[in-house]
N, C-alpha and C positions, 0 to 999 in steps of 0.2 A: 600414418601408416598403420594398417591393421594386420596383425599376424594371424594367418589362416593355415600355417604349417600343420601338416598331419590331418587336415580336414579334406573331406571329399564332397564335391559340389556337382549337382546336376543342373544344367541350364537348358531349358526348352526354347525352341525357336532361335537357335544360336548360330545359324549359318550366315547371318548378316545383321545389319542394323544394331539395335540396342542389345540383342541377345549375344551377338558376337563380342560387342564391347564389354558386356558383363563377364563373359567367359575369360577374356584376356585379363581383365582387371582382377578377378578372383585368382587366376593363375599367378599373376605378378605378386600377390600377397602370400603365395606358397600353397594354395589349395590345388589338389588334383581335381581336374574338371572333366566331366562328361559332356561333350558338345553334341547336342541332339537337335534334329530337325527332320523335315520330310525328305531332304536330299542328302544322302550320306557323303557323296563326293564333295559337296560344298562344306559339310561339317569337317571333313578331313583336311580341307585347306586351312580352316581355322586351327585345327589341331597342329598342323605342320607349323603354322605361324607361332603358336604357343611354344612348341618344342624348340623352335629355332632360337627362342629367347631363354631357353633353359627350364621351361615349365613342363609339367606333366599333364597329359590329356589323352582322351580317347574319344572316337567319334561313333555315334549310333544313329541309324535311321529311326525316326520316331514320329508316328502320327498320334498326337496327344488325345484324339477323340476315340482311339481304339484301345479299350481296356486291356485286352490280351497283350497288345504290343507294349503298352505302358508297364504292365506287370513284368513282362519279359525283360525289358530294358533295365528296369530297376534291379531285377534279380541278377542280371549280367554285371551291372556296376558293382554290386555287393560282392559278386564272385571275383571280379577283377581287383577291386581295391579293398575289399574286406569290410566296408562300411559305407554309410551315406549320412552326411552331417548337414548338408545344405541343399535346399531346393529353390531354384529361381524359376518361378512359373511365368515365363515370358512369352510363350508362343501365342500368337493372336493374328487375326485378320481384320481388315477394315474395308467395307464395300460401301461406296457412296451411292445411294439410291433413294428416291422419294418414297415415303411411307406407303402411299397409295399404289405404288408400283412394286412393292416388295412381294416376292412369292414366298410360299411356305418353305420352299427349298432354300431360298436366301436366308430366311430366319433360322432354320434348323442348322445350316452349315456354320453360321456365325456363332450361335449358342453352343453348338457341339465343340467347336475348336476353342473359343474364348472362355467359356464358363465351364462346360462339362470337362474340357481338357484340363483345366486347373484343378477341378475337383478330383479327377482320376489320378493325376500326378501327386497331388497333396495326400490323398488317401494311401497310395502305394508307398510314398516316402515316409509318411507318418508311421506306418506299420513297422518299418525298419527302425525308425528313430525311437519308437516306443520301447523296443527291446534294449536299446542302448541308453534309455532314460535321458534323452537330450537330442536337440536338433533345432534347425531354423528353417522356416519356410517364408519366402518373400514372394508375394503375388503381385503381378503388374496389373494395375487397374488403369484409370485414365481420369483426367478432369471431366471428361464427358460421361459422368456416372450419375448425374442427377443429384438431388438433395444437397449435400455439402459441395457437390461439384456443379456442373452445368448440363443442361439439355442442349443438344445440337440437332439441327434439321438435317435430313437426308441420311442419317445413320441411326435410326431408332433401334435397330437390332444390335448394333455395336454398343450404344448407350445402355441398353438393357443388360447386355452381358457384363459390362464393366461395373454397373451398379450392383449386379449380383456378386461380383468378385469382392467388392467392398463389404457387403453384408456377410458373405461367407467367411471373409477374413476375421471379422469380429467374432463370429460364432466358433470358428476353429480355435481362435486364441483362448477362449474360455474353456472349451472342451479338452484341448490338448495341454493346457498349462500343468495339470497334475503329472504329466510325463516329462516336464521340463522342455517342452517343444514350444518355441516362440513363433508366432505367426503375425507378420505385418504385411502391409501393402504399400506400394508406391503408385501415386497418381500423377503421371507426367502430363505436361501440356504439349505444345508443338515441339517435337524433337526431330532433328535432321536424320530421318530414316526413309527408306523407300515407301513407307506407309503414307507419307505426306506428299508424295510426288504429284498427286492429283491437285493438291492445293497449290504447290509451287508452279504447276503448269498454267495456272490462271493468275496473272499478276494482280488483277483486281481483287480476287478472293484472298490472295496472300496479304495484300496491303490492308484489306479490311480486318483480317484476323490479327495482324501485327499491331493494328491500332488499339486493340484491346489488351495488348501485353505491355506493361509499363517498361520493361527492359528493351522493348522494340527489336527483338531478334528471336530467332529460332534457337532452341537449346541444342547442345551437343550430346550425343550418346554417352560420352565419357563423363559428363556432369551427372547423369543419372547413375552411372556405374559407381561413382564415388559413394553415393547413397546406398546402393546395393551392397557394397563391401562393408559399409558401416553397419547396416542391419544384419548382415551375415556374421558379423564378428561379436566378440564378447564386449566390445565397447558399447553395444546397445542392449546389454544384458537385462535391463529393467524395462525394456520396451516390448510390448506385445499387444495385439489388437488395434494397432495404430494404422491409419491411412495417411501417409506422408505425401503432401503435395509439392511438386517441383515443376513450376509453370511460368517462371519469369514474372510472377505477380498477377497473372491473368485473373484468378479468382478474387483478388483484392480490389479489382476495379468495379 
């Protein structure tokens, strides 16, 4: 159990999947949460669920690739709750498409949301955290990040964005440490979210991928959320600049 009472957390991409799970998990530990995504009605449903369990939350429509919108939402969160202590940079998209068929628009959209979006949110949040001399940023990367992770076919633009997140996390950890702002990343493997529906729709593809996972199953969003809560809490006070892999052993094979 991690105590996040009196903390304020912003979660992007929180209307469903892992983002929703992260928001609920943080609220259960006492944090006031800002649930954000491109559809505010869906965010409000998550807020209602959190409030029904006694938590505190507010919903915002947020396009993470739009700087003016990011800055506005962060300002509104500070106005509403008086502070911002935690950012969970979760918003992202995945489009399966062969590299030779990728358009410039496909590339730009993925980079804008997955990488630029995390940069914009991290920068806006860090400016608030700097004034308070403390905060936590958790970026969501992926095992499909190359180098210490893996390269995967048909998602070159996604892999590039996630590799960029891992590199950015290390750079921000060094630069923001003097302000007592810790920055870490989580690199999930296959997790039960709408993002892997295309894999699940093809039994052969799913079987082939699970053959590479020693635990022989897809992970649950809640299992990633436990790690999110740990990194957001003081229990991880000596961790910064880390990319933590949670993949059922995929990279160990």
